[in-house]
C-alpha positions as CSV (number, residue, x, y, z in Angstrom):
1,M,0.0,-0.1,-0.1
2,R,1.5,3.4,-1.0
3,I,0.2,6.2,1.1
4,R,1.2,10.1,1.3
5,Y,0.8,11.8,3.8
6,H,0.9,15.8,4.5
7,Y,1.1,17.8,8.0
8,R,2.1,21.6,7.4
9,G,4.0,21.5,4.2
10,N,5.6,18.6,4.9
11,E,5.4,15.1,2.9
12,K,6.0,11.9,3.9
13,I,5.3,8.5,2.4
14,F,4.8,5.2,3.4
15,D,5.3,2.2,0.6
16,R,5.0,-1.3,1.7
17,L,3.1,-4.6,0.8
18,V,0.7,-4.7,3.2
19,E,-3.1,-5.4,3.2
20,T,-3.7,-3.0,6.3
21,V,-2.4,0.0,7.9
22,V,-3.3,1.4,11.2
23,L,-2.7,4.9,11.3
24,G,-2.3,7.5,14.6
25,R,0.4,8.2,17.4
26,P,1.8,5.2,19.0
27,R,1.8,4.8,23.1
28,D,3.0,2.1,25.3
29,G,1.1,-1.4,24.4
30,V,-0.1,0.4,20.5
31,R,1.6,-0.1,17.9
32,V,0.9,2.2,14.7
33,D,2.1,1.6,11.0
34,I,2.0,5.3,10.0
35,D,3.0,7.6,13.1
36,L,1.0,11.3,12.8
37,S,3.3,12.7,15.3
38,P,3.6,15.8,15.9
39,D,0.3,16.6,14.9
40,L,-1.2,16.5,18.5
41,R,-4.6,16.3,17.9
42,V,-4.5,12.4,16.3
43,S,-5.6,9.9,18.6
44,R,-3.4,7.2,19.4
45,P,-4.6,5.1,17.3
46,H,-7.0,7.3,14.8
47,A,-8.0,4.8,11.7
48,R,-7.2,1.9,10.1
49,I,-6.8,1.4,6.5
50,S,-7.5,-1.9,4.6
51,I,-7.5,-3.4,1.3
52,V,-10.4,-6.3,0.6
53,D,-10.9,-8.0,-2.5
54,G,-9.5,-4.8,-4.3
55,D,-11.6,-2.1,-2.6
56,Y,-10.2,0.3,-0.3
57,W,-11.9,0.8,3.2
58,I,-11.3,3.1,6.4
59,E,-12.3,3.2,9.4
60,D,-12.0,5.6,12.3
61,L,-11.0,3.8,15.4
62,G,-12.9,6.0,18.0
63,S,-10.6,8.6,17.8
64,T,-11.6,11.6,19.6
65,N,-11.7,14.4,16.9
66,G,-12.5,12.4,14.3
67,T,-11.7,11.3,10.7
68,E,-13.2,12.6,7.2
69,V,-13.2,11.2,3.7
70,E,-13.6,14.2,1.5
71,G,-15.2,16.1,3.7
72,R,-17.6,14.1,4.9
73,T,-16.9,12.5,8.7
74,I,-17.2,9.0,9.1
75,K,-16.5,8.4,12.8
76,G,-19.3,5.8,14.2
77,T,-20.3,4.6,10.9
78,G,-18.0,1.6,10.8
79,K,-16.0,0.9,7.5
80,V,-16.0,3.2,4.9
81,R,-15.3,2.3,1.0
82,F,-13.5,5.0,-0.8
83,D,-11.4,5.2,-3.9
84,P,-7.7,6.0,-3.9
85,G,-6.7,9.5,-4.6
86,Q,-9.8,11.0,-2.8
87,T,-8.9,13.2,0.1
88,V,-8.4,11.7,3.7
89,R,-8.4,14.4,6.6
90,I,-7.1,13.5,10.2
91,S,-7.1,16.6,12.3
92,E,-4.3,18.8,10.1
93,T,-3.0,15.9,8.3
94,V,-4.0,14.9,4.7
95,I,-3.8,11.7,3.6
96,K,-4.1,10.4,0.1
97,V,-3.6,6.9,-1.1
98,E,-2.0,5.7,-4.2
99,K,-3.8,2.8,-6.4
100,F,-0.8,0.3,-6.9
101,T,0.5,0.5,-10.6
102,L,3.8,-0.3,-11.8
103,T,6.3,2.7,-12.1
104,P,5.4,5.1,-15.2
105,N,8.8,5.6,-16.6
106,L,8.7,2.0,-17.6
107,N,6.7,-0.2,-20.6
108,P,8.1,-3.1,-19.2
109,S,7.8,-6.5,-20.6
110,W,9.1,-8.0,-17.3
111,A,5.5,-7.0,-15.6
112,Y,2.6,-9.0,-15.6
113,E,-0.2,-7.3,-18.0
114,D,-2.6,-5.7,-14.7
115,G,0.8,-4.7,-12.9
116,T,-0.1,-7.7,-10.4
117,L,2.1,-10.4,-8.9
118,T,1.1,-13.7,-9.5
119,D,1.6,-16.5,-6.7
120,L,5.3,-17.5,-6.3
121,P,6.3,-21.1,-7.9
122,D,5.3,-24.3,-5.3
123,T,8.7,-24.8,-5.0
124,V,9.9,-21.4,-3.5
125,E,9.2,-19.4,-0.3
126,I,10.6,-16.0,0.6
127,S,12.7,-16.4,4.3
128,E,13.7,-12.7,4.3
129,S,12.7,-9.7,2.9
130,I,13.8,-6.0,2.9
131,H,12.0,-3.1,1.4
132,S,14.0,-0.6,-0.5
133,T,12.9,2.4,1.9
134,E,14.4,0.7,4.8
135,P,18.0,1.6,6.2
136,F,20.8,-0.9,4.7
137,F,22.4,-1.8,8.1
138,E,21.5,-1.1,11.6
139,P,22.7,1.9,13.5
140,G,24.4,0.9,17.0
141,R,25.0,-2.5,16.0
142,V,28.6,-4.0,16.3
143,I,30.0,-5.3,13.2
144,D,31.2,-8.9,13.5
145,S,35.1,-9.4,12.6
146,S,33.8,-12.5,10.0
147,R,31.8,-9.3,8.1
148,V,35.0,-7.1,7.4
149,Q,35.8,-8.4,3.8
150,A,32.5,-8.0,3.2
151,L,32.2,-4.3,4.1
152,T,35.4,-3.7,2.3
153,L,33.3,-4.1,-0.8
154,L,31.1,-1.0,0.3
155,Y,34.7,0.9,0.2
156,E,36.1,-0.6,-2.9
157,L,33.0,-0.6,-5.2
158,P,33.1,3.6,-5.9
159,L,36.8,3.5,-6.5
160,R,36.3,0.5,-8.9
161,F,33.5,2.3,-10.5
162,S,35.4,5.3,-11.0
163,E,38.2,3.4,-12.6
164,E,35.8,1.5,-15.4
165,D,35.1,3.4,-18.5
166,S,32.4,1.1,-19.8
167,I,29.1,0.6,-17.9
168,D,28.9,-2.8,-18.7
169,D,32.7,-3.6,-17.1
170,L,31.4,-1.9,-14.2
171,L,28.3,-4.1,-13.3
172,Q,30.5,-7.2,-14.2
173,T,33.0,-6.2,-11.6
174,M,29.9,-5.8,-8.9
175,I,28.7,-9.1,-9.8
176,D,32.2,-10.8,-9.7
177,R,32.9,-9.1,-6.4
178,L,29.1,-10.1,-5.1
179,V,29.6,-13.8,-5.7
180,E,33.4,-13.8,-4.5
181,I,32.6,-12.3,-1.0
182,I,29.1,-13.5,-0.4
183,P,30.2,-17.0,1.4
184,S,26.6,-18.8,-0.1
185,A,26.7,-17.4,-3.5
186,S,28.1,-19.5,-6.5
187,R,26.4,-17.7,-9.3
188,G,25.0,-14.0,-10.1
189,A,23.5,-11.6,-12.6
190,L,22.5,-8.4,-13.2
191,L,19.7,-7.4,-15.4
192,L,18.8,-3.5,-17.0
193,D,15.5,-2.5,-18.1
194,D,15.8,-1.0,-21.5
195,P,13.8,2.1,-21.3
196,I,13.0,1.9,-25.1
197,T,11.6,-1.5,-25.2
198,G,10.8,-2.7,-21.9
199,D,13.0,-5.7,-22.1
200,L,15.0,-6.5,-19.3
201,L,18.9,-6.6,-20.4
202,L,21.6,-9.1,-19.4
203,K,24.2,-6.8,-18.4
204,A,26.5,-8.8,-16.1
205,Q,26.9,-12.7,-15.1
206,S,29.2,-14.7,-13.3
207,P,30.5,-17.3,-14.0
208,V,29.9,-16.5,-17.7
209,G,27.5,-18.9,-19.2
210,Q,24.1,-19.7,-18.8
211,P,22.8,-17.6,-16.2
212,S,20.5,-18.5,-13.8
213,I,17.6,-16.2,-13.3
214,N,13.9,-16.7,-12.2
215,M,11.9,-13.7,-14.0
216,A,9.1,-14.1,-12.1
217,L,11.5,-13.8,-8.8
218,A,13.1,-10.9,-10.8
219,S,9.6,-9.2,-11.4
220,R,8.8,-9.6,-8.2
221,T,11.6,-8.0,-6.8
222,M,11.1,-4.7,-8.8
223,I,7.3,-4.4,-8.8
224,L,7.4,-4.7,-5.0
225,R,10.6,-2.5,-4.8
226,Q,11.9,-5.2,-2.2
227,G,14.9,-7.4,-1.9
228,F,14.6,-11.1,-0.4
229,I,15.9,-14.2,0.3
230,W,14.1,-17.1,-1.2
231,Q,14.9,-20.7,-0.7
232,E,13.7,-24.3,-2.6
233,R,11.0,-26.1,-0.3
234,S,11.5,-29.8,0.6
235,D,10.7,-31.4,-2.4
236,P,13.4,-31.1,-5.2
237,G,12.1,-32.9,-7.5
238,R,9.0,-30.3,-8.1
239,S,11.8,-27.7,-8.7
240,Q,10.8,-25.4,-11.8
241,L,14.1,-23.0,-11.6
242,V,17.2,-23.2,-13.8
243,N,19.8,-25.2,-12.4
244,Q,17.9,-26.9,-9.3
245,V,19.2,-23.8,-7.5
246,S,18.7,-24.3,-3.8
247,S,18.5,-20.4,-2.1
248,G,19.1,-17.0,-3.5
249,M,18.7,-13.4,-3.3
250,Y,16.9,-11.1,-5.4
251,I,17.7,-7.2,-5.3
252,P,15.9,-4.0,-7.3
253,L,18.1,-1.6,-8.6
254,I,16.5,1.9,-7.6
255,W,17.5,5.4,-8.1
256,K,15.0,8.1,-7.0
257,D,11.9,6.0,-6.8
258,R,13.1,5.2,-10.6
259,I,13.2,1.2,-11.3
260,L,16.4,0.5,-13.1
261,G,16.2,-3.2,-12.9
262,A,17.4,-6.1,-10.9
263,A,20.4,-8.5,-9.3
264,C,20.6,-11.5,-8.1
265,V,23.0,-14.3,-6.6
266,D,22.0,-18.0,-5.7
267,N,24.0,-21.2,-5.2
268,D,22.8,-25.0,-5.7
269,D,24.7,-26.8,-3.9
270,G,22.3,-27.1,-1.1
271,G,24.8,-25.6,1.6
272,S,24.4,-22.9,3.6
273,L,21.5,-20.4,3.4
274,F,21.9,-16.8,2.8
275,S,21.7,-14.5,5.8
276,R,19.9,-10.8,6.0
277,D,23.2,-9.4,6.6
278,D,24.0,-10.9,3.0
279,L,21.0,-9.3,1.6
280,R,21.7,-6.0,3.6
281,L,25.5,-5.9,1.7
282,M,24.0,-6.9,-1.6
283,F,21.5,-4.2,-1.4
284,A,24.0,-1.3,-0.8
285,A,26.3,-3.0,-3.6
286,G,23.1,-2.4,-5.7
287,H,22.6,1.4,-4.4
288,Y,26.0,2.1,-5.6
289,A,25.8,0.4,-9.0
290,S,22.2,2.6,-9.2
291,M,23.9,5.4,-8.8
292,A,26.9,4.9,-11.1
293,I,24.2,3.6,-14.0
294,V,22.2,7.2,-13.5
295,Q,25.8,9.0,-13.3
296,N,26.7,7.0,-16.6
297,N,23.1,7.8,-18.4
298,L,23.8,11.6,-17.4
299,Q,26.9,11.7,-18.9
300,S,26.0,10.1,-22.4
301,E,23.2,12.3,-22.4
302,L,25.3,15.5,-21.9
303,R,27.5,14.1,-24.4
304,R,24.7,14.0,-27.0
305,N,22.9,17.0,-26.0
306,S,26.7,19.0,-26.0
307,V,27.2,17.6,-29.9
308,L,23.7,18.5,-30.5
309,L,23.8,22.0,-29.3
310,G,27.1,22.6,-31.0
311,R,25.3,21.3,-34.2
312,L,22.4,24.0,-33.4
313,L,24.8,26.6,-32.7
314,T,26.8,26.4,-36.2
315,T,25.4,29.9,-37.0
316,F,27.9,31.2,-34.6
317,S,32.0,31.7,-34.7
318,P,33.7,29.2,-32.5
319,K,34.8,32.0,-29.9
320,I,30.7,33.0,-29.5
321,R,29.8,29.2,-30.0
322,E,32.4,28.1,-26.8
323,T,31.1,31.3,-24.7
324,L,27.2,29.7,-25.1
325,L,28.0,26.5,-24.8
326,S,29.5,27.3,-21.3
327,Q,26.4,29.5,-20.3
328,A,24.4,26.4,-21.2
329,A,26.6,24.2,-19.4
330,Q,26.2,26.4,-16.0
331,G,22.4,27.3,-16.9
332,R,23.0,30.5,-17.8
333,L,21.7,30.6,-21.2
334,R,18.2,31.3,-21.0
335,P,15.5,33.4,-23.3
336,G,15.9,37.1,-23.0
337,G,16.8,40.3,-24.9
338,Q,18.8,43.6,-24.7
339,R,18.5,46.6,-26.5
340,S,22.1,47.8,-27.6
341,E,23.7,48.9,-30.7
342,V,25.0,46.3,-33.3
343,V,26.6,46.3,-36.6
344,L,24.8,44.7,-39.5
345,L,26.0,43.2,-42.9
346,E,23.7,41.7,-45.6
347,A,25.5,40.4,-48.6
348,D,23.4,39.3,-51.6
349,I,24.2,37.6,-55.0
350,R,23.6,39.9,-57.6
351,G,21.1,38.8,-60.6
352,F,20.6,35.4,-59.1
353,T,17.8,34.7,-60.7
354,Q,18.8,35.3,-64.0
355,L,22.2,33.6,-63.4
356,T,20.1,30.3,-62.3
357,S,17.4,30.4,-64.8
358,D,19.0,28.0,-66.6
359,M,21.0,25.8,-64.0
360,D,20.5,22.3,-63.1
361,S,19.6,22.5,-59.2
362,D,22.5,20.3,-58.2
363,D,24.6,23.4,-60.0
364,V,22.9,25.8,-58.0
365,M,23.6,24.4,-54.8
366,D,27.1,23.8,-55.8
367,L,27.4,27.5,-56.9
368,L,25.8,28.7,-53.5
369,N,27.9,26.2,-51.2
370,D,31.4,26.9,-52.9
371,Y,30.7,30.9,-52.7
372,F,28.7,30.5,-49.0
373,S,30.6,28.4,-47.2
374,V,33.8,30.8,-48.2
375,L,31.8,34.0,-46.9
376,I,30.3,32.5,-43.4
377,D,34.1,31.2,-42.4
378,I,35.1,35.0,-43.0
379,I,32.3,36.1,-40.7
380,F,33.0,33.7,-38.1
381,K,36.6,34.7,-38.7
382,H,35.4,38.5,-37.5
383,D,33.8,37.2,-34.5
384,G,30.5,37.4,-36.4
385,T,27.2,36.0,-36.2
386,V,25.3,34.6,-39.3
387,D,21.7,35.4,-38.4
388,K,19.9,33.9,-41.2
389,I,20.7,32.7,-45.0
390,N,17.8,33.5,-47.1
391,G,18.1,32.2,-50.7
392,D,20.8,33.9,-52.3
393,A,21.4,36.5,-49.3
394,I,23.6,36.2,-46.1
395,F,22.5,38.4,-43.0
396,A,25.1,38.5,-40.2
397,V,25.6,40.7,-37.0
398,F,28.4,41.7,-35.3
399,G,28.2,42.4,-31.1
400,S,25.3,40.1,-30.8
401,P,24.8,37.6,-28.9
402,E,28.1,39.1,-27.1
403,P,28.9,42.7,-26.9
404,D,32.1,43.2,-28.7
405,L,34.0,46.9,-28.6
406,L,35.3,46.4,-32.1
407,R,32.1,45.3,-33.7
408,H,32.7,48.1,-36.2
409,E,36.0,47.6,-37.4
410,K,35.3,43.6,-37.8
411,A,32.4,44.1,-39.8
412,V,34.2,46.3,-42.4
413,R,37.4,43.7,-42.4
414,A,34.8,40.9,-42.9
415,A,32.9,42.9,-45.7
416,I,36.1,43.7,-47.6
417,A,37.7,40.0,-46.8
418,M,34.2,38.7,-48.4
419,Q,34.5,40.7,-51.5
420,S,38.4,39.3,-51.8
421,A,37.3,35.7,-51.4
422,M,34.6,36.2,-54.0
423,S,36.9,37.0,-56.4
424,E,39.4,34.1,-55.8
425,V,36.4,31.3,-55.7
426,S,35.2,32.8,-59.0
427,E,38.4,32.5,-60.4
428,K,38.6,28.8,-59.2
429,R,35.0,28.1,-60.5
430,K,35.9,30.0,-64.1
431,C,38.9,27.6,-64.6
432,R,36.7,24.7,-64.1
433,G,34.3,26.1,-66.6
434,Q,31.7,26.3,-63.9
435,A,29.2,29.7,-63.7
436,I,30.5,32.5,-61.2
437,C,28.8,35.6,-59.4
438,T,29.2,38.6,-58.0
439,I,27.7,40.0,-54.5
440,G,26.8,43.5,-53.2
441,I,27.0,44.4,-49.5
442,G,25.4,46.9,-47.6
443,V,26.7,47.7,-43.7
444,H,25.2,49.8,-41.2
445,C,25.4,50.3,-37.3
446,G,22.1,50.8,-35.0
447,E,20.6,50.0,-32.3
448,V,18.2,46.9,-32.0
449,L,16.5,44.9,-29.5
450,H,18.5,41.5,-29.5
451,G,18.6,38.1,-27.7
452,F,17.1,34.5,-27.6
453,I,13.7,34.0,-27.2
454,G,11.8,31.1,-27.1
455,S,12.1,28.6,-24.1
456,N,15.1,26.6,-22.6
457,D,13.4,23.7,-24.8
458,R,13.8,25.8,-28.2
459,M,15.4,29.2,-28.6
460,Q,16.7,31.2,-31.3
461,L,18.4,34.4,-31.7
462,T,16.2,37.5,-33.0
463,L,16.9,40.7,-34.1
464,I,14.1,43.6,-33.8
465,G,14.7,47.1,-35.2
466,D,14.6,49.3,-38.1
467,A,18.4,48.9,-38.2
468,A,17.7,45.7,-40.3
469,N,15.9,47.4,-43.0
470,W,18.4,50.1,-43.3
471,T,21.1,47.4,-44.0
472,A,18.7,45.9,-46.6
473,R,18.9,49.4,-48.2
474,F,22.4,50.1,-48.6
475,C,22.8,46.4,-49.9
476,A,20.3,46.6,-52.3
477,G,22.4,49.9,-53.3
478,A,25.6,48.4,-53.9
479,G,26.9,47.4,-57.3
480,G,28.9,43.8,-57.6
481,G,31.9,43.8,-55.6
482,E,31.0,46.8,-53.8
483,V,30.6,47.4,-50.2
484,L,28.1,50.2,-49.0
485,I,28.2,51.1,-45.7
486,S,25.8,54.0,-44.0
487,S,26.6,57.4,-42.7
488,A,26.1,56.0,-38.8
489,L,29.1,53.4,-39.6
490,H,31.2,56.1,-41.7
491,Q,31.2,58.3,-38.3
492,H,32.8,55.5,-36.1
493,L,35.4,54.6,-38.9
494,W,36.1,57.7,-41.0
495,R,39.9,57.6,-39.4
496,H,40.7,54.1,-40.4
497,I,38.7,53.5,-44.1
498,D,39.2,55.2,-47.4
499,A,35.6,55.8,-48.9
500,E,33.4,57.8,-51.0
501,L,30.0,59.7,-50.7
502,V,27.5,58.4,-53.1
503,K,23.8,58.7,-53.4
504,I,21.4,55.7,-53.6
505,E,18.1,55.4,-55.0
506,T,15.4,53.6,-52.9
507,K,12.2,52.2,-53.4
508,H,10.6,54.1,-50.3
509,E,13.0,56.7,-49.2
510,G,14.1,58.2,-52.3
511,R,17.8,59.1,-52.7
512,L,20.0,57.9,-49.9
513,S,23.5,58.8,-48.6
514,A,26.1,56.3,-48.5
515,Y,29.7,55.4,-48.6
516,R,31.5,53.2,-51.4
517,L,34.4,51.3,-49.3
518,K,37.4,51.3,-51.1
519,G,39.4,49.8,-48.3
520,P,41.5,50.4,-45.3
521,K,43.2,54.3,-45.1
522,N,46.6,54.0,-46.7
523,A,46.0,50.9,-48.0
524,P,47.9,50.1,-51.5
525,R,45.5,50.4,-54.1
């Protein structure tokens, strides 16, 4: 039975394979299964919850302050049927019973279709059991000197785990050591749940060969979240288990309420039985293994996400990409924007439609790839970010998402290098008898709202402001092989560049002043 109970903001969980639970406060001679202290208005005992033929019943045990089910007082009414999920109130404590179901993160083929347990095989009986929520070792208990070697396993396993690169090798180490240290063990195996198929995968076995695993017992340990010792009944002729096993132990592998799999050891020599201390040791070792499994899965997921994030960040220069990856790893890459001045660059192929009208689609893509791959590398080299590629045009920004004091100079240097690279690519394509093209580039600076929008699961860099529209005007006015910069950008760079004032025609703004860039000042012509 699984019961959650809240008192003044604190929640506790009772989770045991029982059919009757007594709630209240304990006193001498009176035992309660769920202690509702420190709620002092709760009686000693207060109420009883039971399961009969699959139905849930609650009974007030003559308490002083009564018991409520969905706001209805049941004191003095005897047993009352209720449904899991309904609210039970005892004084200030709120109680909810959860209907037993399989762990929701699994789609297990190892579980029975209705989520219940079948009877144990006729030849098997459970002699000891420990629930996963119980402490592995009893505090204050004197350690038996004969168990010292076994306890060293708990110190050794984390060290061994840190030395193993493979999760399979790690799990094999654990099973090998358990079989070696537990006196009654002659075989062992470990199963992990496959989250995709729900199958139980055999990850380790000792010795290597035909593993001795009973799937009914493996299912039982995972469904009940209990480790247990089982032994064969007196009639070995009726045994339904593999290899005529005489005794064994099963434990669930659990991490933060998630079922990961199961581990088992057994013997078939009819000799000594397993002890409760053996079960506690195996449970503790399984806890280490569960922690290592989850850590390994997290590391694998982080590596996959890092590769994926790296691919998603291909519009950013390597320098900016490294910064963003660092921010993401620290949880600081979040949606949000800022308003500041940036430098925008747009490059567009001149006469693209007419140029490609008679070309095959593969040839068009080859042309774009030949030119654009070089242009994008240049933008990245100057710490720019490719905001978008729209057909035959590239739109880039300098100074976003990371601020850059040299953004004006870097943008102009990138534009000059892009035109130079266009000539080099065209020369190579001409030698191969392929079509060539030219680009016009417009560069402008202005204030925009820029940053990442969306959610933590899906973000993209966005620029909002008139500066983008003005940049498009300067790009449209540039001829093939030309770079036009705005007057606003010229104000920042007039001491460093050689440029001439020109007028360009625009569709809506009329004649617009711009500067045709010739090159860096005092540069050889």
